[in-house]
Backbone atoms as SQL, in Angstrom:
CREATE TABLE atoms (id INTEGER PRIMARY KEY, chain TEXT, resi INTEGER, resn TEXT, atom TEXT, x REAL, y REAL, z REAL);
INSERT INTO atoms VALUES
  (1, 'A', 1, 'MET', 'N', -9.305, -6.213, -14.721),
  (2, 'A', 1, 'MET', 'CA', -10.090, -7.208, -15.406),
  (3, 'A', 1, 'MET', 'C', -10.693, -8.165, -14.371),
  (4, 'A', 2, 'TRP', 'N', -11.993, -8.387, -14.462),
  (5, 'A', 2, 'TRP', 'CA', -12.687, -9.305, -13.567),
  (6, 'A', 2, 'TRP', 'C', -12.606, -10.717, -14.130),
  (7, 'A', 3, 'VAL', 'N', -12.293, -11.684, -13.248),
  (8, 'A', 3, 'VAL', 'CA', -12.122, -13.076, -13.649),
  (9, 'A', 3, 'VAL', 'C', -13.010, -13.949, -12.771),
  (10, 'A', 4, 'LYS', 'N', -13.773, -14.844, -13.405),
  (11, 'A', 4, 'LYS', 'CA', -14.596, -15.789, -12.643),
  (12, 'A', 4, 'LYS', 'C', -13.678, -16.831, -12.013),
  (13, 'A', 5, 'VAL', 'N', -13.837, -17.034, -10.689),
  (14, 'A', 5, 'VAL', 'CA', -12.954, -17.955, -9.985),
  (15, 'A', 5, 'VAL', 'C', -13.683, -19.129, -9.337),
  (16, 'A', 6, 'LEU', 'N', -14.976, -18.970, -9.037),
  (17, 'A', 6, 'LEU', 'CA', -15.744, -20.040, -8.404),
  (18, 'A', 6, 'LEU', 'C', -17.175, -20.040, -8.925),
  (19, 'A', 7, 'GLU', 'N', -17.768, -21.215, -8.962),
  (20, 'A', 7, 'GLU', 'CA', -19.164, -21.359, -9.388),
  (21, 'A', 7, 'GLU', 'C', -20.142, -20.889, -8.322),
  (22, 'A', 8, 'SER', 'N', -19.685, -20.889, -7.069),
  (23, 'A', 8, 'SER', 'CA', -20.530, -20.431, -5.955),
  (24, 'A', 8, 'SER', 'C', -19.638, -20.006, -4.798),
  (25, 'A', 9, 'ALA', 'N', -20.214, -19.290, -3.867),
  (26, 'A', 9, 'ALA', 'CA', -19.460, -18.799, -2.712),
  (27, 'A', 9, 'ALA', 'C', -19.069, -19.965, -1.799),
  (28, 'A', 10, 'PRO', 'N', -17.906, -19.851, -1.156),
  (29, 'A', 10, 'PRO', 'CA', -17.535, -20.887, -0.180),
  (30, 'A', 10, 'PRO', 'C', -18.473, -20.861, 1.021),
  (31, 'A', 11, 'LYS', 'N', -18.500, -21.955, 1.754),
  (32, 'A', 11, 'LYS', 'CA', -19.301, -22.004, 2.971),
  (33, 'A', 11, 'LYS', 'C', -18.733, -21.037, 3.996),
  (34, 'A', 12, 'GLU', 'N', -19.607, -20.511, 4.810),
  (35, 'A', 12, 'GLU', 'CA', -19.223, -19.574, 5.865),
  (36, 'A', 12, 'GLU', 'C', -18.087, -20.146, 6.709),
  (37, 'A', 13, 'GLY', 'N', -17.044, -19.338, 6.909),
  (38, 'A', 13, 'GLY', 'CA', -15.934, -19.716, 7.764),
  (39, 'A', 13, 'GLY', 'C', -14.888, -20.623, 7.141),
  (40, 'A', 14, 'THR', 'N', -14.993, -20.873, 5.826),
  (41, 'A', 14, 'THR', 'CA', -14.010, -21.718, 5.157),
  (42, 'A', 14, 'THR', 'C', -13.175, -20.880, 4.196),
  (43, 'A', 15, 'MET', 'N', -11.996, -21.386, 3.875),
  (44, 'A', 15, 'MET', 'CA', -11.117, -20.743, 2.901),
  (45, 'A', 15, 'MET', 'C', -10.889, -21.715, 1.749),
  (46, 'A', 16, 'VAL', 'N', -11.067, -21.225, 0.516),
  (47, 'A', 16, 'VAL', 'CA', -10.894, -22.045, -0.671),
  (48, 'A', 16, 'VAL', 'C', -9.678, -21.534, -1.434),
  (49, 'A', 17, 'GLU', 'N', -8.739, -22.447, -1.727),
  (50, 'A', 17, 'GLU', 'CA', -7.551, -22.082, -2.485),
  (51, 'A', 17, 'GLU', 'C', -7.872, -22.010, -3.967),
  (52, 'A', 18, 'ILE', 'N', -7.370, -20.965, -4.635),
  (53, 'A', 18, 'ILE', 'CA', -7.527, -20.820, -6.081),
  (54, 'A', 18, 'ILE', 'C', -6.201, -20.312, -6.653),
  (55, 'A', 19, 'THR', 'N', -6.019, -20.509, -7.969),
  (56, 'A', 19, 'THR', 'CA', -4.867, -19.955, -8.672),
  (57, 'A', 19, 'THR', 'C', -5.398, -19.168, -9.856),
  (58, 'A', 20, 'VAL', 'N', -4.994, -17.901, -9.951),
  (59, 'A', 20, 'VAL', 'CA', -5.420, -17.022, -11.030),
  (60, 'A', 20, 'VAL', 'C', -4.185, -16.323, -11.581),
  (61, 'A', 21, 'LYS', 'N', -3.931, -16.521, -12.872),
  (62, 'A', 21, 'LYS', 'CA', -2.779, -15.888, -13.523),
  (63, 'A', 21, 'LYS', 'C', -1.498, -16.109, -12.720),
  (64, 'A', 22, 'ASP', 'N', -1.243, -17.369, -12.370),
  (65, 'A', 22, 'ASP', 'CA', -0.050, -17.789, -11.618),
  (66, 'A', 22, 'ASP', 'C', 0.033, -17.193, -10.215),
  (67, 'A', 23, 'ARG', 'N', -1.074, -16.722, -9.686),
  (68, 'A', 23, 'ARG', 'CA', -1.115, -16.191, -8.320),
  (69, 'A', 23, 'ARG', 'C', -1.890, -17.160, -7.442),
  (70, 'A', 24, 'ASP', 'N', -1.281, -17.557, -6.333),
  (71, 'A', 24, 'ASP', 'CA', -1.970, -18.415, -5.366),
  (72, 'A', 24, 'ASP', 'C', -2.768, -17.513, -4.432),
  (73, 'A', 25, 'LEU', 'N', -4.094, -17.706, -4.437),
  (74, 'A', 25, 'LEU', 'CA', -5.008, -16.860, -3.680),
  (75, 'A', 25, 'LEU', 'C', -5.941, -17.734, -2.855),
  (76, 'A', 26, 'PHE', 'N', -6.696, -17.103, -1.973),
  (77, 'A', 26, 'PHE', 'CA', -7.792, -17.804, -1.313),
  (78, 'A', 26, 'PHE', 'C', -9.019, -16.905, -1.300),
  (79, 'A', 27, 'VAL', 'N', -10.179, -17.560, -1.303),
  (80, 'A', 27, 'VAL', 'CA', -11.470, -16.884, -1.194),
  (81, 'A', 27, 'VAL', 'C', -12.123, -17.406, 0.074),
  (82, 'A', 28, 'THR', 'N', -12.719, -16.506, 0.828),
  (83, 'A', 28, 'THR', 'CA', -13.417, -16.917, 2.040),
  (84, 'A', 28, 'THR', 'C', -14.723, -16.146, 2.183),
  (85, 'A', 29, 'MET', 'N', -15.666, -16.789, 2.839),
  (86, 'A', 29, 'MET', 'CA', -16.902, -16.144, 3.272),
  (87, 'A', 29, 'MET', 'C', -16.795, -16.045, 4.780),
  (88, 'A', 30, 'ASN', 'N', -16.746, -14.825, 5.285),
  (89, 'A', 30, 'ASN', 'CA', -16.581, -14.627, 6.718),
  (90, 'A', 30, 'ASN', 'C', -17.583, -13.596, 7.200),
  (91, 'A', 31, 'GLU', 'N', -18.397, -14.006, 8.148),
  (92, 'A', 31, 'GLU', 'CA', -19.445, -13.148, 8.690),
  (93, 'A', 31, 'GLU', 'C', -20.320, -12.568, 7.577),
  (94, 'A', 32, 'GLY', 'N', -20.625, -13.414, 6.578),
  (95, 'A', 32, 'GLY', 'CA', -21.523, -13.038, 5.495),
  (96, 'A', 32, 'GLY', 'C', -20.903, -12.210, 4.384),
  (97, 'A', 33, 'ARG', 'N', -19.598, -11.960, 4.438),
  (98, 'A', 33, 'ARG', 'CA', -18.925, -11.164, 3.402),
  (99, 'A', 33, 'ARG', 'C', -17.856, -11.987, 2.715),
  (100, 'A', 34, 'LEU', 'N', -17.700, -11.736, 1.411),
  (101, 'A', 34, 'LEU', 'CA', -16.667, -12.402, 0.624),
  (102, 'A', 34, 'LEU', 'C', -15.363, -11.621, 0.678),
  (103, 'A', 35, 'TYR', 'N', -14.248, -12.358, 0.721),
  (104, 'A', 35, 'TYR', 'CA', -12.923, -11.761, 0.690),
  (105, 'A', 35, 'TYR', 'C', -12.019, -12.601, -0.198),
  (106, 'A', 36, 'CYS', 'N', -11.029, -11.950, -0.793),
  (107, 'A', 36, 'CYS', 'CA', -10.016, -12.646, -1.568),
  (108, 'A', 36, 'CYS', 'C', -8.663, -12.030, -1.240),
  (109, 'A', 37, 'ALA', 'N', -7.665, -12.890, -1.047),
  (110, 'A', 37, 'ALA', 'CA', -6.325, -12.406, -0.710),
  (111, 'A', 37, 'ALA', 'C', -5.278, -13.390, -1.202),
  (112, 'A', 38, 'GLU', 'N', -4.046, -12.918, -1.220),
  (113, 'A', 38, 'GLU', 'CA', -2.923, -13.775, -1.569),
  (114, 'A', 38, 'GLU', 'C', -2.781, -14.864, -0.508),
  (115, 'A', 39, 'ASN', 'N', -2.604, -16.101, -0.949),
  (116, 'A', 39, 'ASN', 'CA', -2.511, -17.234, -0.034),
  (117, 'A', 39, 'ASN', 'C', -1.048, -17.454, 0.375),
  (118, 'A', 40, 'ARG', 'N', -0.476, -16.394, 0.943),
  (119, 'A', 40, 'ARG', 'CA', 0.931, -16.445, 1.349),
  (120, 'A', 40, 'ARG', 'C', 1.135, -15.458, 2.476),
  (121, 'A', 41, 'CYS', 'N', 1.684, -15.945, 3.571),
  (122, 'A', 41, 'CYS', 'CA', 2.013, -15.043, 4.668),
  (123, 'A', 41, 'CYS', 'C', 3.197, -14.178, 4.244),
  (124, 'A', 42, 'PRO', 'N', 3.077, -12.856, 4.320),
  (125, 'A', 42, 'PRO', 'CA', 4.178, -11.977, 3.920),
  (126, 'A', 42, 'PRO', 'C', 5.433, -12.156, 4.787),
  (127, 'A', 43, 'HIS', 'N', 5.281, -12.780, 5.946),
  (128, 'A', 43, 'HIS', 'CA', 6.412, -12.940, 6.860),
  (129, 'A', 43, 'HIS', 'C', 7.301, -14.133, 6.490),
  (130, 'A', 44, 'GLU', 'N', 6.705, -15.306, 6.278),
  (131, 'A', 44, 'GLU', 'CA', 7.502, -16.520, 6.067),
  (132, 'A', 44, 'GLU', 'C', 7.081, -17.331, 4.847),
  (133, 'A', 45, 'ASP', 'N', 6.255, -16.786, 3.974),
  (134, 'A', 45, 'ASP', 'CA', 5.886, -17.451, 2.725),
  (135, 'A', 45, 'ASP', 'C', 5.229, -18.819, 2.937),
  (136, 'A', 46, 'ILE', 'N', 4.340, -18.914, 3.918),
  (137, 'A', 46, 'ILE', 'CA', 3.575, -20.138, 4.154),
  (138, 'A', 46, 'ILE', 'C', 2.123, -19.861, 3.778),
  (139, 'A', 47, 'LYS', 'N', 1.403, -20.888, 3.318),
  (140, 'A', 47, 'LYS', 'CA', 0.003, -20.707, 2.924),
  (141, 'A', 47, 'LYS', 'C', -0.844, -20.269, 4.119),
  (142, 'A', 48, 'LEU', 'N', -1.590, -19.201, 3.925),
  (143, 'A', 48, 'LEU', 'CA', -2.473, -18.728, 4.988),
  (144, 'A', 48, 'LEU', 'C', -3.660, -19.666, 5.196),
  (145, 'A', 49, 'THR', 'N', -4.011, -20.458, 4.185),
  (146, 'A', 49, 'THR', 'CA', -5.112, -21.410, 4.329),
  (147, 'A', 49, 'THR', 'C', -4.767, -22.536, 5.302),
  (148, 'A', 50, 'LEU', 'N', -3.505, -22.638, 5.709),
  (149, 'A', 50, 'LEU', 'CA', -3.128, -23.594, 6.752),
  (150, 'A', 50, 'LEU', 'C', -3.471, -23.044, 8.138),
  (151, 'A', 51, 'GLY', 'N', -3.786, -21.757, 8.188),
  (152, 'A', 51, 'GLY', 'CA', -4.147, -21.097, 9.433),
  (153, 'A', 51, 'GLY', 'C', -5.641, -21.141, 9.668),
  (154, 'A', 52, 'CYS', 'N', -6.150, -20.119, 10.331),
  (155, 'A', 52, 'CYS', 'CA', -7.573, -20.097, 10.661),
  (156, 'A', 52, 'CYS', 'C', -8.102, -18.671, 10.627),
  (157, 'A', 53, 'LEU', 'N', -9.420, -18.570, 10.604),
  (158, 'A', 53, 'LEU', 'CA', -10.093, -17.281, 10.662),
  (159, 'A', 53, 'LEU', 'C', -10.433, -16.968, 12.107),
  (160, 'A', 54, 'LYS', 'N', -10.122, -15.753, 12.531),
  (161, 'A', 54, 'LYS', 'CA', -10.441, -15.279, 13.887),
  (162, 'A', 54, 'LYS', 'C', -11.077, -13.913, 13.731),
  (163, 'A', 55, 'GLY', 'N', -12.391, -13.835, 13.910),
  (164, 'A', 55, 'GLY', 'CA', -13.088, -12.569, 13.683),
  (165, 'A', 55, 'GLY', 'C', -12.924, -12.179, 12.228),
  (166, 'A', 56, 'ASN', 'N', -12.487, -10.961, 11.975),
  (167, 'A', 56, 'ASN', 'CA', -12.304, -10.465, 10.606),
  (168, 'A', 56, 'ASN', 'C', -10.840, -10.583, 10.166),
  (169, 'A', 57, 'ARG', 'N', -10.126, -11.565, 10.711),
  (170, 'A', 57, 'ARG', 'CA', -8.701, -11.716, 10.415),
  (171, 'A', 57, 'ARG', 'C', -8.390, -13.164, 10.049),
  (172, 'A', 58, 'VAL', 'N', -7.343, -13.340, 9.240),
  (173, 'A', 58, 'VAL', 'CA', -6.802, -14.665, 8.980),
  (174, 'A', 58, 'VAL', 'C', -5.495, -14.763, 9.756),
  (175, 'A', 59, 'LYS', 'N', -5.338, -15.866, 10.466),
  (176, 'A', 59, 'LYS', 'CA', -4.180, -16.050, 11.338),
  (177, 'A', 59, 'LYS', 'C', -3.257, -17.105, 10.740),
  (178, 'A', 60, 'CYS', 'N', -1.989, -16.752, 10.571),
  (179, 'A', 60, 'CYS', 'CA', -0.987, -17.661, 10.024),
  (180, 'A', 60, 'CYS', 'C', -0.685, -18.764, 11.036),
  (181, 'A', 61, 'SER', 'N', -0.544, -19.992, 10.532),
  (182, 'A', 61, 'SER', 'CA', -0.299, -21.136, 11.416),
  (183, 'A', 61, 'SER', 'C', 1.139, -21.209, 11.917),
  (184, 'A', 62, 'LEU', 'N', 2.075, -20.517, 11.260),
  (185, 'A', 62, 'LEU', 'CA', 3.480, -20.652, 11.629),
  (186, 'A', 62, 'LEU', 'C', 3.854, -19.833, 12.864),
  (187, 'A', 63, 'HIS', 'N', 3.628, -18.529, 12.824),
  (188, 'A', 63, 'HIS', 'CA', 4.004, -17.668, 13.944),
  (189, 'A', 63, 'HIS', 'C', 2.820, -16.965, 14.600),
  (190, 'A', 64, 'GLY', 'N', 1.610, -17.183, 14.063),
  (191, 'A', 64, 'GLY', 'CA', 0.423, -16.595, 14.673),
  (192, 'A', 64, 'GLY', 'C', 0.130, -15.164, 14.263),
  (193, 'A', 65, 'TYR', 'N', 0.875, -14.641, 13.286),
  (194, 'A', 65, 'TYR', 'CA', 0.572, -13.291, 12.813),
  (195, 'A', 65, 'TYR', 'C', -0.783, -13.305, 12.123),
  (196, 'A', 66, 'SER', 'N', -1.525, -12.192, 12.262),
  (197, 'A', 66, 'SER', 'CA', -2.848, -12.140, 11.650),
  (198, 'A', 66, 'SER', 'C', -2.971, -10.918, 10.751),
  (199, 'A', 67, 'PHE', 'N', -3.903, -11.032, 9.791),
  (200, 'A', 67, 'PHE', 'CA', -4.079, -10.013, 8.773),
  (201, 'A', 67, 'PHE', 'C', -5.565, -9.739, 8.585),
  (202, 'A', 68, 'ASP', 'N', -5.919, -8.458, 8.465),
  (203, 'A', 68, 'ASP', 'CA', -7.299, -8.047, 8.251),
  (204, 'A', 68, 'ASP', 'C', -7.764, -8.532, 6.882),
  (205, 'A', 69, 'LEU', 'N', -8.898, -9.221, 6.825),
  (206, 'A', 69, 'LEU', 'CA', -9.380, -9.768, 5.556),
  (207, 'A', 69, 'LEU', 'C', -9.741, -8.689, 4.544),
  (208, 'A', 70, 'GLU', 'N', -10.206, -7.546, 5.007),
  (209, 'A', 70, 'GLU', 'CA', -10.626, -6.486, 4.093),
  (210, 'A', 70, 'GLU', 'C', -9.450, -5.649, 3.599),
  (211, 'A', 71, 'THR', 'N', -8.581, -5.247, 4.502),
  (212, 'A', 71, 'THR', 'CA', -7.499, -4.328, 4.138),
  (213, 'A', 71, 'THR', 'C', -6.145, -5.009, 3.967),
  (214, 'A', 72, 'GLY', 'N', -5.981, -6.205, 4.545),
  (215, 'A', 72, 'GLY', 'CA', -4.702, -6.898, 4.515),
  (216, 'A', 72, 'GLY', 'C', -3.738, -6.441, 5.589),
  (217, 'A', 73, 'ASP', 'N', -4.149, -5.471, 6.410),
  (218, 'A', 73, 'ASP', 'CA', -3.265, -4.900, 7.421),
  (219, 'A', 73, 'ASP', 'C', -2.817, -5.936, 8.448),
  (220, 'A', 74, 'SER', 'N', -1.532, -5.863, 8.789),
  (221, 'A', 74, 'SER', 'CA', -0.948, -6.685, 9.838),
  (222, 'A', 74, 'SER', 'C', -0.917, -5.880, 11.131),
  (223, 'A', 75, 'LEU', 'N', -1.007, -6.564, 12.251),
  (224, 'A', 75, 'LEU', 'CA', -0.895, -5.893, 13.546),
  (225, 'A', 75, 'LEU', 'C', 0.564, -5.761, 13.981),
  (226, 'A', 76, 'GLU', 'N', 1.457, -6.465, 13.302),
  (227, 'A', 76, 'GLU', 'CA', 2.876, -6.455, 13.650),
  (228, 'A', 76, 'GLU', 'C', 3.591, -5.337, 12.913),
  (229, 'A', 77, 'GLU', 'N', 4.480, -4.632, 13.590),
  (230, 'A', 77, 'GLU', 'CA', 5.208, -3.520, 12.973),
  (231, 'A', 77, 'GLU', 'C', 6.191, -3.979, 11.914),
  (232, 'A', 78, 'ASP', 'N', 6.809, -5.140, 12.102),
  (233, 'A', 78, 'ASP', 'CA', 7.854, -5.592, 11.194),
  (234, 'A', 78, 'ASP', 'C', 7.370, -6.580, 10.132),
  (235, 'A', 79, 'VAL', 'N', 6.054, -6.720, 9.959),
  (236, 'A', 79, 'VAL', 'CA', 5.494, -7.656, 8.985),
  (237, 'A', 79, 'VAL', 'C', 4.715, -6.875, 7.932),
  (238, 'A', 80, 'ASP', 'N', 5.000, -7.181, 6.650),
  (239, 'A', 80, 'ASP', 'CA', 4.278, -6.536, 5.560),
  (240, 'A', 80, 'ASP', 'C', 2.802, -6.911, 5.601),
  (241, 'A', 81, 'ASN', 'N', 1.982, -6.097, 4.947),
  (242, 'A', 81, 'ASN', 'CA', 0.559, -6.382, 4.850),
  (243, 'A', 81, 'ASN', 'C', 0.301, -7.471, 3.825),
  (244, 'A', 82, 'MET', 'N', -0.813, -8.155, 3.965),
  (245, 'A', 82, 'MET', 'CA', -1.258, -9.174, 3.025),
  (246, 'A', 82, 'MET', 'C', -1.916, -8.479, 1.832),
  (247, 'A', 83, 'LEU', 'N', -1.684, -8.997, 0.646),
  (248, 'A', 83, 'LEU', 'CA', -2.264, -8.434, -0.570),
  (249, 'A', 83, 'LEU', 'C', -3.701, -8.932, -0.740),
  (250, 'A', 84, 'THR', 'N', -4.664, -8.010, -0.871),
  (251, 'A', 84, 'THR', 'CA', -6.075, -8.367, -1.042),
  (252, 'A', 84, 'THR', 'C', -6.543, -7.990, -2.446),
  (253, 'A', 85, 'TYR', 'N', -7.653, -8.584, -2.866),
  (254, 'A', 85, 'TYR', 'CA', -8.209, -8.356, -4.198),
  (255, 'A', 85, 'TYR', 'C', -9.692, -8.032, -4.101),
  (256, 'A', 86, 'PRO', 'N', -10.190, -7.121, -4.951),
  (257, 'A', 86, 'PRO', 'CA', -11.629, -6.871, -5.006),
  (258, 'A', 86, 'PRO', 'C', -12.364, -8.144, -5.434),
  (259, 'A', 87, 'ILE', 'N', -13.520, -8.374, -4.842),
  (260, 'A', 87, 'ILE', 'CA', -14.290, -9.586, -5.111),
  (261, 'A', 87, 'ILE', 'C', -15.766, -9.231, -5.178),
  (262, 'A', 88, 'ARG', 'N', -16.502, -9.960, -6.011),
  (263, 'A', 88, 'ARG', 'CA', -17.947, -9.740, -6.105),
  (264, 'A', 88, 'ARG', 'C', -18.645, -11.046, -6.471),
  (265, 'A', 89, 'GLU', 'N', -19.939, -11.089, -6.138),
  (266, 'A', 89, 'GLU', 'CA', -20.779, -12.222, -6.498),
  (267, 'A', 89, 'GLU', 'C', -21.807, -11.741, -7.506),
  (268, 'A', 90, 'GLU', 'N', -21.932, -12.482, -8.601),
  (269, 'A', 90, 'GLU', 'CA', -22.881, -12.134, -9.652),
  (270, 'A', 90, 'GLU', 'C', -23.531, -13.411, -10.162),
  (271, 'A', 91, 'ASN', 'N', -24.853, -13.493, -10.066),
  (272, 'A', 91, 'ASN', 'CA', -25.581, -14.698, -10.462),
  (273, 'A', 91, 'ASN', 'C', -25.031, -15.937, -9.765),
  (274, 'A', 92, 'ASN', 'N', -24.730, -15.814, -8.492),
  (275, 'A', 92, 'ASN', 'CA', -24.182, -16.877, -7.643),
  (276, 'A', 92, 'ASN', 'C', -22.745, -17.268, -7.977),
  (277, 'A', 93, 'GLU', 'N', -22.128, -16.667, -8.985),
  (278, 'A', 93, 'GLU', 'CA', -20.741, -16.955, -9.345),
  (279, 'A', 93, 'GLU', 'C', -19.828, -15.896, -8.711),
  (280, 'A', 94, 'ILE', 'N', -18.587, -16.302, -8.429),
  (281, 'A', 94, 'ILE', 'CA', -17.648, -15.437, -7.733),
  (282, 'A', 94, 'ILE', 'C', -16.580, -14.942, -8.705),
  (283, 'A', 95, 'TYR', 'N', -16.363, -13.616, -8.682),
  (284, 'A', 95, 'TYR', 'CA', -15.377, -12.967, -9.563),
  (285, 'A', 95, 'TYR', 'C', -14.406, -12.154, -8.698),
  (286, 'A', 96, 'ILE', 'N', -13.146, -12.114, -9.147),
  (287, 'A', 96, 'ILE', 'CA', -12.182, -11.226, -8.518),
  (288, 'A', 96, 'ILE', 'C', -11.573, -10.336, -9.600),
  (289, 'A', 97, 'GLU', 'N', -11.050, -9.190, -9.162),
  (290, 'A', 97, 'GLU', 'CA', -10.401, -8.271, -10.084),
  (291, 'A', 97, 'GLU', 'C', -8.886, -8.436, -9.945),
  (292, 'A', 98, 'VAL', 'N', -8.240, -8.731, -11.081),
  (293, 'A', 98, 'VAL', 'CA', -6.775, -8.883, -11.088),
  (294, 'A', 98, 'VAL', 'C', -6.151, -7.919, -12.073);
């Protein structure tokens, strides 16, 4: 099911926190593409929005682990991947699939 989450896309390079169906998520515009993911580091349960974007990755502020914005893949062997969600823009509004 697609759910409208924002009236417009976030500014390039920023992360916007949202809550959908009791899930803490973030939406970002990075290098001209929209992404949506769980706003929780799988390693230590800290908000990823406290971190930063580096290339096509979000970097956790606690231990520096990073996750691919598109796939959620971690570079660390012992760290779970980040959960990502399909996202689309329609009539300037932002929707995610949950």
